[in-house]
Structure formats: structure tokens, C-alpha cells
C-alpha positions, 0 to 999 in steps of 0.5 A: 250389625256392629256394636260400638262398645263406646256408644253402648257404654255411653247409652248405658251411662245416660240411662243409669245416671240421667234419672239420678241427675233429674232426681237431684235437680228436683231436690235442689230446685225447690224452696226452703222454709226457715225455722228456729227450733229448740231442743227444749222449749221449756227450760230451767235456769242454768240449763244449757240449750240450743237454737237451731236454724232449720233451712228446709222443712220443720223436720229436716234442714238441707243447708246452713245459713251463712253469717253474712246473710243474717241482718239480725239475730237476737234474743229478747228477755226481761225487756232486753234485746241481746244481739247474737254475734256471728262468731257464736253460731256454729254449723252441724253436719253442714245442714244446721246452723246452731247457737248454744246458750244457757239462760239464767233469768226466768221468763218468756223468751223470744228468739229472732233471725232476719235474713238479707234479700236475694234474687232468683230467676225461675222459668214459668213452670218452676215458678208456678209449681213453687207457688202451688206447693209452698202455698202462695195460692193468691199469686198463683190464682192471679197468674191464672186469672190474668193469663200469666202462667207462661211468664218467667219470674225474677223474685226477690225473697227474704226470710224473718223467723221467730221462736218463743220458749219458757225458762222457769215458771215466771211469765214475762211480756216479751212475747208481745214485743215486735222485733221490727222485722219487715214481716213477723208474727206477734201473738196476742197472748202468751203461748206459755199461758195458753194450753192444749184444747184452747185457741191462740190469736196471732197477729201478722205484721207487714212493715209494722202494720197489720196484714189482712187477707193473708194466707197462713198455715199452722201445723204441729208435731209432738213436743219435747215436754214429756210426762211419765207415769209410774206404777204407784199411780203418780204422775210426775215430770221427768227431772232430767231436762223434761225428758229430752236429751241433746247433743252438740259437738261444736267447739267451746265459746267460753268467756270468763266473768266474775269467776263464771262463764258468761259473755257480753255483747254491745247493743246500741252503744250500751253494754249489756251483760247476759247470763249465757254460758258456753261450754263444750259439753255434749248433749244428745240431739235425740228426742224421746217421744211416748207415742202412747195415749196418756190420760191425766187427772188434774184438779178433779178434771179429766184431761185426755190427750194423745202424743203422736207424730204428724202424719204429713211427711215430706217426700223431699225437701225444697231449696230456696237459699242456694239456687233456684226453686220450683219443680214439676213434682210429677215423681213425688207429690210435695206440699208445705201446706199441710195443717190448718189453712187460715186467713188473717182478718182485717186486723191481721189476726188468725186464730190457731187451734191447739188440739193437743200437746206439741210444738206448733209452727206458723208459716206464711209467704207474702208476695207481690208483683213488681211493676216498676223494675226492669230486673224484678217481677216479684217480691216475697217476704217469708215469716215463721213462728215456733212455740210449744203448748202443753196441757194445764197443770196444778201449780201446787203439785204434780202427783195425783192418785188417779181415782176414778170419779165414778168409783165406789169409795173404799169406806162405803164398800167396807161398811156395806159389806159388814152390813150385808154379812150381819144381815145374812148372819141374822137370817141364817141364825133365825132359820 
């Protein structure tokens, strides 16, 4: 039997590289959630920070968002809406789109990004798997009940995402103002006046109206608002930007205004000057987390909470912006549906449990069948919302003696000891 070296090499190549190609296809032919994340959700006036667009999962971004895809990118604060110009975004490592800024005014801020719609063609299997693993379970059930699982799909999708963060101590009402996106989450209370172990009601709007019976997923990871304990029994906040560092290697975007670095934006024909500084300072993207359990005594009440990483790891990430989505997921099981699974009520409201300190993120995909188009079969609108929650603190002081409530006060111990010694002295003297 003769062996052809060329055929042997071709066979080995197919055996070695075909699994790699299949693995790459699994990674690329998937869907991406879009989130706005901050390196710090609690800021001080004058503290530089960064908005990052994560296109993938909440933990990992797989690619950037091109500027031509952004229909809107804006900040809402003190009743003003400031457009983020396309030139102010930069890309990091070809995976994360970022906007650096320095807020000056205190308040509760809202950041939003809305993207243009895109079409995507999917085979029936890929579409079904995408519906399952991204939590579009109502559409998957509809296809199953109506014997449509074998039908291919052409989907038009768009994404509209928000984040909320707190600057200084003053709470403002911008959190309750809708940005007018086709779909968006609007809290019914300020997330930064809501604390660990409480609940937060959030309303989901579709084209400005409450969306009922919609599936919503809520999850959380360890936050950036770090607390430290010192050996002297005091509890205090880290004075270095709340215990986190950030790094951004992007270029400078400086604007000179009244001797300080600011920039102006024109919105709706009126000029709004906004105190956001841009500079080339580097900050570390590293976030320090204390995995130990911490207990604090606030105002005579005990609060116990744990800081831990979410155990729901993603084996691989989903793509939905630069190509197709959906895969067989036989090799590696993957899901975007971890955490709390909720449904909006008749007023479009879900109640989010806040069991521990952390960064909370909500996500939903509203999908409908399209029956009046020769091109499309489905249309979807994606929404996410991100904010951080901590336990409530005493506004007057953050140092505590951490006395045990059930312990014996020192003066009682001393007096009791003296009485016992005196009694023993009298007894032995009498004897």
C-alpha cells in the first residue's frame, strides 16, 4: 500500500485544524449583550472616571462599537442632557469602547447609548439555540408550539443600554427621566437611595409605554465600593477613590476654557458647557476585591454581608454585532440567563432583590414576529441597565468601636471584681 505524503499532510491538517475552526465558529456565531460599565459607580467631584461599552458579556467584551452605529450617546445630570461626541470615544485593546470624563457637579447621573438596527440571517438551528441561551424563551416556545423550529430567520436587532452612577453625596432626580429609547429600563426609586437587603422596582418601557409580561434577567457581581477595617477597630472608606484604580492608555482630548480643561457640546441648538475634564493620565483598570466576609455595626444595628464573585462563569462569549449568532452549544454549555428570572407585571414593573453589596445589571430582549415583510421574519430590541448598591451608612461618621452588644461593659466588670475581692477579704479575715 502506497502512502502519498501530500494526502497524509492534508489529512493531518484537517484533523488538527478542523476542531479549531469549529471552535472559532462557535465563538463568533453567537450573540452579544451590550452594557455600559464604569470603573467606579461612586465618584467624587473632580475624580476622573471612564464609561466602557462591553459588547459580549458583563465580564468580557469581545469587540468595539463603531461610531457610526451610535444613534445616541449621552449623559443626563442636573436636568441637562449632554451629547457625547463620536470623537470623544476611544478603543482599548480592540475590544472595549471607552469615554473618559471628570464630573464636577454632584448628583445621580445617567449614561445611555442607543445603536442602529442591523439585520442578520440565521439557520433554524442557530436561531433556536440563540433564543434558548439568550433567554428569549417566549419566542422559542412560540416556535415550538406552532411547529416553526425548522424555519430559518432574518432578524432585525437594535440595542439600547443605560448605567447610573453617583457623584458626591447629593441625590438628584435624573434617574427617573426616560432617555426616549425604543426600549429602556427606568427605576421607580433612586438606586443610590436603595440599599443592600432591600428591593428596587424598575419599569420597562417599550416605545414609551409600559411593557407587560416581558422576561427580565437580573444579576450582580462584586462591587467597586470597597471598605477596609483597621487594627484599631475602626471602619473607614478608602480615601483613594473608594479603593479602586483604573488605567486608560488613550490619547488626550483637552479643551481649554477659563484656564481649566473643559469641553463644550451643542445640543438642540443651545450651547451647554459641561465640566468634564479630559487628560492623558493613566489609571489602572485593576479592581481590588476583598473576598472575605465583613461585618459592620452601623447605628447600633448589625449588618452582615459577603463580597464574592458571581459563580456563574461564561465558558465563551456570544457575538451579535459583527456577524451571525447562535450555535449548537454541544461542546460548552453557555447561558445569559443566570441570576434572577423575572416577569414584568401589567404596569411593566419588576421587583429586583438586592441581597448583597455589588454591581447589579438587568437585561432583556423583546422579540416579535414580522409578518408584513418579504425581508424580515423577526425584530428584537435589547435593553440593559447597570448600577451599584451598597449597605446603608451613618452620614455623621464612618468610624465605629465595634462593641459587642451582648458583652459586659468594662465598668460593670471592674465594680463586680472589687465587690468579689472585698467579700473574699471579709470571709478570710473572719476565719
